[in-house]
Biopython code that builds the backbone (N, CA, C, O; Angstrom):
import numpy as np
from Bio.PDB.StructureBuilder import StructureBuilder

atoms = [
    (1, "UNK", "N", (-130.388, -43.948, 54.716)),
    (1, "UNK", "CA", (-131.309, -44.925, 53.981)),
    (1, "UNK", "C", (-131.374, -46.265, 54.792)),
    (1, "UNK", "O", (-132.347, -47.012, 54.680)),
    (2, "UNK", "N", (-130.402, -46.527, 55.545)),
    (2, "UNK", "CA", (-130.279, -47.967, 56.122)),
    (2, "UNK", "C", (-131.472, -48.034, 57.317)),
    (2, "UNK", "O", (-131.982, -49.124, 57.575)),
    (3, "UNK", "N", (-131.879, -46.843, 58.013)),
    (3, "UNK", "CA", (-132.896, -46.891, 58.918)),
    (3, "UNK", "C", (-134.332, -47.187, 58.438)),
    (3, "UNK", "O", (-135.244, -47.496, 59.205)),
    (4, "UNK", "N", (-134.458, -47.064, 57.064)),
    (4, "UNK", "CA", (-135.708, -47.425, 56.606)),
    (4, "UNK", "C", (-135.790, -48.858, 56.070)),
    (4, "UNK", "O", (-136.865, -49.264, 55.626)),
    (5, "UNK", "N", (-134.700, -49.649, 56.091)),
    (5, "UNK", "CA", (-134.651, -50.920, 55.766)),
    (5, "UNK", "C", (-135.093, -51.916, 56.940)),
    (5, "UNK", "O", (-134.435, -51.827, 57.976)),
    (6, "UNK", "N", (-135.975, -52.713, 56.906)),
    (6, "UNK", "CA", (-136.287, -53.625, 57.844)),
    (6, "UNK", "C", (-135.114, -54.579, 58.064)),
    (6, "UNK", "O", (-134.299, -54.836, 57.178)),
    (7, "UNK", "N", (-135.076, -55.078, 59.273)),
    (7, "UNK", "CA", (-133.900, -56.065, 59.592)),
    (7, "UNK", "C", (-133.946, -57.033, 58.755)),
    (7, "UNK", "O", (-132.920, -57.352, 58.155)),
    (8, "UNK", "N", (-135.178, -57.716, 58.540)),
    (8, "UNK", "CA", (-135.229, -59.005, 57.676)),
    (8, "UNK", "C", (-134.603, -58.819, 56.331)),
    (8, "UNK", "O", (-133.965, -59.751, 55.841)),
    (9, "UNK", "N", (-134.739, -57.661, 55.686)),
    (9, "UNK", "CA", (-134.267, -57.433, 54.397)),
    (9, "UNK", "C", (-132.899, -57.042, 54.138)),
    (9, "UNK", "O", (-132.449, -56.961, 52.995)),
    (10, "UNK", "N", (-132.078, -56.744, 55.421)),
    (10, "UNK", "CA", (-130.605, -56.533, 55.414)),
    (10, "UNK", "C", (-129.887, -57.581, 54.787)),
    (10, "UNK", "O", (-128.992, -57.206, 54.029)),
    (11, "UNK", "N", (-130.041, -58.697, 54.903)),
    (11, "UNK", "CA", (-129.401, -59.860, 54.277)),
    (11, "UNK", "C", (-129.211, -59.646, 52.864)),
    (11, "UNK", "O", (-128.220, -60.089, 52.284)),
    (12, "UNK", "N", (-130.235, -58.901, 52.205)),
    (12, "UNK", "CA", (-130.155, -58.888, 50.724)),
    (12, "UNK", "C", (-129.117, -58.040, 50.200)),
    (12, "UNK", "O", (-128.639, -58.255, 49.085)),
    (13, "UNK", "N", (-128.676, -56.933, 51.055)),
    (13, "UNK", "CA", (-127.506, -56.094, 50.507)),
    (13, "UNK", "C", (-126.218, -56.852, 50.285)),
    (13, "UNK", "O", (-125.683, -56.656, 49.194)),
    (14, "UNK", "N", (-125.656, -57.634, 51.075)),
    (14, "UNK", "CA", (-124.384, -58.294, 50.577)),
    (14, "UNK", "C", (-124.587, -59.456, 49.452)),
    (14, "UNK", "O", (-123.716, -59.894, 48.700)),
    (15, "UNK", "N", (-126.011, -59.860, 49.530)),
    (15, "UNK", "CA", (-126.430, -60.870, 48.371)),
    (15, "UNK", "C", (-126.383, -60.066, 47.009)),
    (15, "UNK", "O", (-125.820, -60.575, 46.040)),
    (16, "UNK", "N", (-126.901, -58.960, 46.932)),
    (16, "UNK", "CA", (-127.028, -58.236, 45.793)),
    (16, "UNK", "C", (-125.571, -57.734, 45.348)),
    (16, "UNK", "O", (-125.243, -57.581, 44.172)),
    (17, "UNK", "N", (-124.830, -57.523, 46.339)),
    (17, "UNK", "CA", (-123.376, -56.982, 45.984)),
    (17, "UNK", "C", (-122.629, -58.134, 45.366)),
    (17, "UNK", "O", (-121.848, -57.899, 44.444)),
    (18, "UNK", "N", (-122.807, -59.346, 45.799)),
    (18, "UNK", "CA", (-122.184, -60.483, 45.440)),
    (18, "UNK", "C", (-122.590, -60.857, 43.894)),
    (18, "UNK", "O", (-121.766, -61.177, 43.037)),
    (19, "UNK", "N", (-123.969, -60.762, 43.697)),
    (19, "UNK", "CA", (-124.537, -60.880, 42.518)),
    (19, "UNK", "C", (-124.217, -59.870, 41.345)),
    (19, "UNK", "O", (-124.066, -60.168, 40.160)),
    (20, "UNK", "N", (-124.147, -58.681, 41.888)),
    (20, "UNK", "CA", (-123.567, -57.622, 41.017)),
    (20, "UNK", "C", (-122.176, -57.904, 40.491)),
    (20, "UNK", "O", (-121.886, -57.713, 39.310)),
    (21, "UNK", "N", (-121.315, -58.367, 41.399)),
    (21, "UNK", "CA", (-119.767, -58.768, 40.969)),
    (21, "UNK", "C", (-119.908, -59.847, 40.065)),
    (21, "UNK", "O", (-119.221, -59.774, 39.045)),
    (22, "UNK", "N", (-120.571, -60.738, 40.193)),
    (22, "UNK", "CA", (-120.850, -61.941, 39.297)),
    (22, "UNK", "C", (-121.285, -61.484, 37.974)),
    (22, "UNK", "O", (-120.803, -61.907, 36.923)),
    (23, "UNK", "N", (-122.199, -60.618, 38.058)),
    (23, "UNK", "CA", (-122.865, -60.018, 36.619)),
    (23, "UNK", "C", (-121.769, -59.119, 36.054)),
    (23, "UNK", "O", (-121.669, -59.109, 34.827)),
    (24, "UNK", "N", (-120.943, -58.374, 36.756)),
    (24, "UNK", "CA", (-119.959, -57.532, 36.054)),
    (24, "UNK", "C", (-118.896, -58.390, 35.433)),
    (24, "UNK", "O", (-118.361, -57.962, 34.410)),
    (25, "UNK", "N", (-118.514, -59.579, 35.937)),
    (25, "UNK", "CA", (-117.630, -60.544, 35.407)),
    (25, "UNK", "C", (-118.225, -61.154, 34.070)),
    (25, "UNK", "O", (-117.558, -61.704, 33.194)),
    (26, "UNK", "N", (-119.406, -60.989, 34.068)),
    (26, "UNK", "CA", (-120.083, -61.796, 32.885)),
    (26, "UNK", "C", (-120.076, -60.788, 31.662)),
    (26, "UNK", "O", (-120.726, -59.743, 31.693)),
    (27, "UNK", "N", (-119.228, -61.204, 30.491)),
    (27, "UNK", "CA", (-119.176, -60.429, 29.463)),
    (27, "UNK", "C", (-120.571, -60.128, 28.536)),
    (27, "UNK", "O", (-120.771, -59.150, 27.816)),
    (28, "UNK", "N", (-121.320, -61.090, 28.744)),
    (28, "UNK", "CA", (-122.699, -61.027, 27.890)),
    (28, "UNK", "C", (-123.714, -59.999, 28.525)),
    (28, "UNK", "O", (-124.716, -59.714, 27.870)),
    (29, "UNK", "N", (-123.539, -59.510, 29.585)),
    (29, "UNK", "CA", (-124.419, -58.548, 30.210)),
    (29, "UNK", "C", (-123.584, -57.196, 30.265)),
    (29, "UNK", "O", (-122.537, -57.058, 30.897)),
    (30, "UNK", "N", (-124.203, -56.241, 29.521)),
    (30, "UNK", "CA", (-123.695, -54.889, 29.573)),
    (30, "UNK", "C", (-123.717, -54.328, 30.944)),
    (30, "UNK", "O", (-124.682, -54.651, 31.637)),
    (31, "UNK", "N", (-122.822, -53.545, 31.457)),
    (31, "UNK", "CA", (-122.893, -52.876, 32.697)),
    (31, "UNK", "C", (-124.093, -52.095, 33.086)),
    (31, "UNK", "O", (-124.628, -52.096, 34.195)),
    (32, "UNK", "N", (-124.477, -51.370, 31.937)),
    (32, "UNK", "CA", (-125.830, -50.484, 32.350)),
    (32, "UNK", "C", (-127.026, -51.266, 32.615)),
    (32, "UNK", "O", (-128.024, -50.704, 33.066)),
    (33, "UNK", "N", (-127.012, -52.562, 32.364)),
    (33, "UNK", "CA", (-128.240, -53.445, 32.760)),
    (33, "UNK", "C", (-128.128, -54.080, 34.018)),
    (33, "UNK", "O", (-129.096, -54.696, 34.465)),
    (34, "UNK", "N", (-126.805, -53.986, 34.797)),
    (34, "UNK", "CA", (-126.762, -54.550, 36.078)),
    (34, "UNK", "C", (-127.673, -54.029, 37.171)),
    (34, "UNK", "O", (-128.228, -54.776, 37.977)),
    (35, "UNK", "N", (-127.808, -52.642, 37.159)),
    (35, "UNK", "CA", (-128.646, -52.035, 38.333)),
    (35, "UNK", "C", (-130.191, -52.526, 38.093)),
    (35, "UNK", "O", (-130.913, -52.776, 39.058)),
    (36, "UNK", "N", (-130.595, -52.634, 36.900)),
    (36, "UNK", "CA", (-131.981, -52.999, 36.761)),
    (36, "UNK", "C", (-132.187, -54.586, 37.068)),
    (36, "UNK", "O", (-133.141, -55.013, 37.718)),
    (37, "UNK", "N", (-131.217, -55.357, 36.542)),
    (37, "UNK", "CA", (-131.286, -56.878, 36.977)),
    (37, "UNK", "C", (-131.304, -56.959, 38.489)),
    (37, "UNK", "O", (-132.077, -57.717, 39.077)),
    (38, "UNK", "N", (-130.436, -56.163, 39.116)),
    (38, "UNK", "CA", (-130.339, -56.151, 40.608)),
    (38, "UNK", "C", (-131.761, -55.707, 41.271)),
    (38, "UNK", "O", (-132.242, -56.245, 42.268)),
    (39, "UNK", "N", (-132.326, -54.674, 40.575)),
    (39, "UNK", "CA", (-133.542, -54.194, 41.265)),
    (39, "UNK", "C", (-134.555, -55.615, 41.139)),
    (39, "UNK", "O", (-135.115, -56.026, 42.156)),
    (40, "UNK", "N", (-134.694, -56.157, 40.119)),
    (40, "UNK", "CA", (-135.612, -57.322, 40.136)),
    (40, "UNK", "C", (-135.388, -58.334, 41.149)),
    (40, "UNK", "O", (-136.269, -58.824, 41.855)),
    (41, "UNK", "N", (-133.963, -58.660, 41.179)),
    (41, "UNK", "CA", (-133.645, -59.685, 42.121)),
    (41, "UNK", "C", (-133.836, -59.038, 43.597)),
    (41, "UNK", "O", (-134.192, -59.789, 44.505)),
    (42, "UNK", "N", (-133.640, -57.850, 43.823)),
    (42, "UNK", "CA", (-134.058, -57.247, 45.151)),
    (42, "UNK", "C", (-135.396, -57.239, 45.509)),
    (42, "UNK", "O", (-135.731, -57.471, 46.671)),
    (43, "UNK", "N", (-136.213, -56.992, 44.613)),
    (43, "UNK", "CA", (-137.552, -57.016, 44.803)),
    (43, "UNK", "C", (-138.176, -58.421, 44.983)),
    (43, "UNK", "O", (-139.101, -58.546, 45.786)),
    (44, "UNK", "N", (-137.722, -59.483, 44.284)),
    (44, "UNK", "CA", (-138.136, -60.738, 44.276)),
    (44, "UNK", "C", (-137.766, -61.371, 45.759)),
    (44, "UNK", "O", (-138.514, -62.039, 46.472)),
    (45, "UNK", "N", (-136.357, -60.958, 46.029)),
    (45, "UNK", "CA", (-135.821, -61.423, 47.307)),
    (45, "UNK", "C", (-136.587, -60.901, 48.423)),
    (45, "UNK", "O", (-136.864, -61.707, 49.310)),
    (46, "UNK", "N", (-137.021, -59.584, 48.555)),
    (46, "UNK", "CA", (-137.738, -59.091, 49.588)),
    (46, "UNK", "C", (-139.107, -59.654, 49.658)),
    (46, "UNK", "O", (-139.591, -59.932, 50.755)),
    (47, "UNK", "N", (-139.815, -59.855, 48.465)),
    (47, "UNK", "CA", (-140.928, -60.793, 48.498)),
    (47, "UNK", "C", (-140.836, -62.131, 49.189)),
    (47, "UNK", "O", (-141.639, -62.514, 50.039)),
    (48, "UNK", "N", (-139.838, -62.780, 48.776)),
    (48, "UNK", "CA", (-139.522, -64.147, 49.247)),
    (48, "UNK", "C", (-139.376, -63.950, 50.852)),
    (48, "UNK", "O", (-139.895, -64.812, 51.561)),
    (49, "UNK", "N", (-138.793, -63.014, 51.381)),
    (49, "UNK", "CA", (-138.518, -63.067, 52.776)),
    (49, "UNK", "C", (-139.723, -62.503, 53.476)),
    (49, "UNK", "O", (-140.070, -63.100, 54.494)),
    (50, "UNK", "N", (-140.479, -61.365, 53.072)),
    (50, "UNK", "CA", (-141.303, -60.816, 53.637)),
    (50, "UNK", "C", (-142.893, -61.074, 53.166)),
    (50, "UNK", "O", (-143.845, -60.711, 53.856)),
    (51, "UNK", "N", (-143.012, -61.710, 51.976)),
    (51, "UNK", "CA", (-144.336, -61.953, 51.498)),
    (51, "UNK", "C", (-144.538, -60.763, 50.630)),
    (51, "UNK", "O", (-143.901, -59.715, 50.733)),
    (52, "UNK", "N", (-145.765, -61.086, 49.499)),
    (52, "UNK", "CA", (-146.026, -60.139, 48.684)),
    (52, "UNK", "C", (-146.989, -59.019, 49.310)),
    (52, "UNK", "O", (-148.126, -59.250, 49.723)),
    (53, "UNK", "N", (-146.428, -57.914, 49.315)),
    (53, "UNK", "CA", (-147.034, -56.583, 49.830)),
    (53, "UNK", "C", (-146.281, -55.476, 49.178)),
    (53, "UNK", "O", (-145.186, -55.575, 48.626)),
    (54, "UNK", "N", (-147.093, -54.297, 49.329)),
    (54, "UNK", "CA", (-146.202, -53.086, 48.740)),
    (54, "UNK", "C", (-144.931, -52.709, 49.530)),
    (54, "UNK", "O", (-143.937, -52.140, 49.078)),
    (55, "UNK", "N", (-145.145, -53.128, 50.788)),
    (55, "UNK", "CA", (-143.906, -52.913, 51.793)),
    (55, "UNK", "C", (-142.658, -53.712, 51.208)),
    (55, "UNK", "O", (-141.498, -53.301, 51.224)),
    (56, "UNK", "N", (-143.053, -54.800, 50.743)),
    (56, "UNK", "CA", (-141.764, -55.798, 50.384)),
    (56, "UNK", "C", (-141.104, -55.343, 49.233)),
    (56, "UNK", "O", (-139.890, -55.466, 49.067)),
    (57, "UNK", "N", (-142.033, -54.713, 48.268)),
    (57, "UNK", "CA", (-141.564, -54.189, 46.951)),
    (57, "UNK", "C", (-140.678, -52.974, 47.441)),
    (57, "UNK", "O", (-139.518, -52.912, 47.036)),
    (58, "UNK", "N", (-141.126, -52.099, 48.215)),
    (58, "UNK", "CA", (-140.383, -50.858, 48.564)),
    (58, "UNK", "C", (-138.825, -51.486, 49.300)),
    (58, "UNK", "O", (-137.696, -51.158, 48.935)),
    (59, "UNK", "N", (-139.077, -52.191, 50.107)),
    (59, "UNK", "CA", (-137.846, -52.907, 50.785)),
    (59, "UNK", "C", (-136.900, -53.434, 49.753)),
    (59, "UNK", "O", (-135.698, -53.200, 49.874)),
    (60, "UNK", "N", (-137.371, -54.147, 48.724)),
    (60, "UNK", "CA", (-136.364, -54.584, 47.622)),
    (60, "UNK", "C", (-135.921, -53.501, 46.902)),
    (60, "UNK", "O", (-134.756, -53.610, 46.518)),
    (61, "UNK", "N", (-136.512, -52.456, 46.591)),
    (61, "UNK", "CA", (-135.947, -51.186, 45.946)),
    (61, "UNK", "C", (-134.978, -50.398, 46.826)),
    (61, "UNK", "O", (-134.082, -49.757, 46.276)),
    (62, "UNK", "N", (-135.104, -50.404, 48.238)),
    (62, "UNK", "CA", (-134.422, -49.746, 49.116)),
    (62, "UNK", "C", (-132.991, -50.577, 49.250)),
    (62, "UNK", "O", (-131.924, -49.964, 49.289)),
    (63, "UNK", "N", (-133.059, -52.017, 49.316)),
    (63, "UNK", "CA", (-131.818, -52.656, 49.422)),
    (63, "UNK", "C", (-131.183, -52.684, 48.358)),
    (63, "UNK", "O", (-129.958, -52.621, 48.463)),
    (64, "UNK", "N", (-131.712, -52.775, 47.144)),
    (64, "UNK", "CA", (-130.900, -52.709, 45.904)),
    (64, "UNK", "C", (-130.294, -51.166, 45.790)),
    (64, "UNK", "O", (-129.098, -51.048, 45.523)),
    (65, "UNK", "N", (-131.033, -50.096, 45.971)),
    (65, "UNK", "CA", (-130.389, -48.902, 46.143)),
    (65, "UNK", "C", (-129.076, -48.743, 46.856)),
    (65, "UNK", "O", (-128.080, -48.139, 46.460)),
    (66, "UNK", "N", (-129.271, -49.442, 48.056)),
    (66, "UNK", "CA", (-128.239, -49.313, 49.001)),
    (66, "UNK", "C", (-126.949, -50.225, 48.584)),
    (66, "UNK", "O", (-125.788, -49.960, 48.896)),
    (67, "UNK", "N", (-127.330, -51.226, 47.903)),
    (67, "UNK", "CA", (-126.192, -52.116, 47.419)),
    (67, "UNK", "C", (-125.470, -51.392, 46.201)),
    (67, "UNK", "O", (-124.239, -51.405, 46.162)),
    (68, "UNK", "N", (-126.106, -50.848, 45.342)),
    (68, "UNK", "CA", (-125.566, -50.169, 44.073)),
    (68, "UNK", "C", (-124.857, -48.879, 44.662)),
    (68, "UNK", "O", (-123.700, -48.617, 44.334)),
    (69, "UNK", "N", (-125.555, -48.100, 45.516)),
    (69, "UNK", "CA", (-124.942, -47.001, 46.041)),
    (69, "UNK", "C", (-123.694, -47.084, 46.724)),
    (69, "UNK", "O", (-122.818, -46.242, 46.529)),
    (70, "UNK", "N", (-123.550, -48.046, 47.518)),
    (70, "UNK", "CA", (-122.332, -48.620, 48.286)),
    (70, "UNK", "C", (-121.239, -49.006, 47.263)),
    (70, "UNK", "O", (-120.088, -48.575, 47.336)),
    (71, "UNK", "N", (-121.652, -49.794, 46.366)),
    (71, "UNK", "CA", (-120.633, -50.047, 45.354)),
    (71, "UNK", "C", (-120.084, -49.098, 44.610)),
    (71, "UNK", "O", (-118.937, -49.211, 44.177)),
    (72, "UNK", "N", (-120.904, -47.974, 44.362)),
    (72, "UNK", "CA", (-120.417, -46.723, 43.594)),
    (72, "UNK", "C", (-119.550, -45.882, 44.385)),
    (72, "UNK", "O", (-118.628, -45.228, 43.899)),
    (73, "UNK", "N", (-119.898, -45.906, 45.786)),
    (73, "UNK", "CA", (-119.011, -45.041, 46.648)),
    (73, "UNK", "C", (-117.582, -45.623, 46.688)),
    (73, "UNK", "O", (-116.589, -44.896, 46.654)),
    (74, "UNK", "N", (-117.522, -46.998, 46.762)),
    (74, "UNK", "CA", (-116.201, -47.660, 46.961)),
    (74, "UNK", "C", (-115.391, -47.486, 45.595)),
    (74, "UNK", "O", (-114.172, -47.318, 45.628)),
    (75, "UNK", "N", (-116.056, -47.529, 44.469)),
    (75, "UNK", "CA", (-115.699, -47.463, 43.108)),
    (75, "UNK", "C", (-114.977, -45.941, 42.944)),
    (75, "UNK", "O", (-113.846, -45.760, 42.493)),
    (76, "UNK", "N", (-115.788, -45.025, 43.361)),
    (76, "UNK", "CA", (-115.412, -43.648, 43.216)),
    (76, "UNK", "C", (-114.230, -43.288, 44.102)),
    (76, "UNK", "O", (-113.310, -42.564, 43.721)),
    (77, "UNK", "N", (-114.301, -43.759, 45.129)),
    (77, "UNK", "CA", (-113.196, -43.535, 46.364)),
    (77, "UNK", "C", (-111.877, -44.103, 46.031)),
    (77, "UNK", "O", (-110.838, -43.823, 46.628)),
    (78, "UNK", "N", (-112.004, -45.069, 44.857)),
    (78, "UNK", "CA", (-110.674, -45.878, 44.522)),
    (78, "UNK", "C", (-110.098, -45.034, 43.379)),
    (78, "UNK", "O", (-108.913, -45.156, 43.069)),
    (79, "UNK", "N", (-110.848, -44.252, 42.801)),
    (79, "UNK", "CA", (-110.393, -43.518, 41.295)),
    (79, "UNK", "C", (-109.272, -42.556, 41.860)),
    (79, "UNK", "O", (-109.290, -42.083, 42.996)),
    (80, "UNK", "N", (-108.301, -42.334, 40.918)),
    (80, "UNK", "CA", (-107.192, -41.363, 41.223)),
    (80, "UNK", "C", (-107.370, -40.235, 40.093)),
    (80, "UNK", "O", (-107.418, -40.528, 38.898)),
    (81, "UNK", "N", (-107.442, -39.211, 40.467)),
    (81, "UNK", "CA", (-107.765, -38.090, 39.733)),
    (81, "UNK", "C", (-106.599, -37.122, 39.522)),
    (81, "UNK", "O", (-106.766, -36.084, 38.881)),
]
sb = StructureBuilder()
sb.init_structure("model")
sb.init_model(0)
sb.init_chain("A")
sb.init_seg("    ")
for serial, (resi, resn, name, xyz) in enumerate(atoms, 1):
    if name == "N":
        sb.init_residue(resn, " ", resi, " ")
    sb.init_atom(name, np.array(xyz, "f"), 0.0, 1.0, " ", f" {name:<3s}", serial, name[0])
structure = sb.get_structure()
């Protein structure tokens, strides 16, 4: 997936990870809404970086997917079964 993300949008991946951690620590926001919130932030961030276009919306979705997917891989690998 990373080869489909433009270089300008890569900065959003760690930003979204940090925001996700902050949201996770917020008791008022249920965990099930965190990916949806991050999607909105990712799209807005990509639009801010790249300008309003269909490509920037796609980039926002891709960086959000990468951030959430990466977070889940780390979580799953830490599980003891």
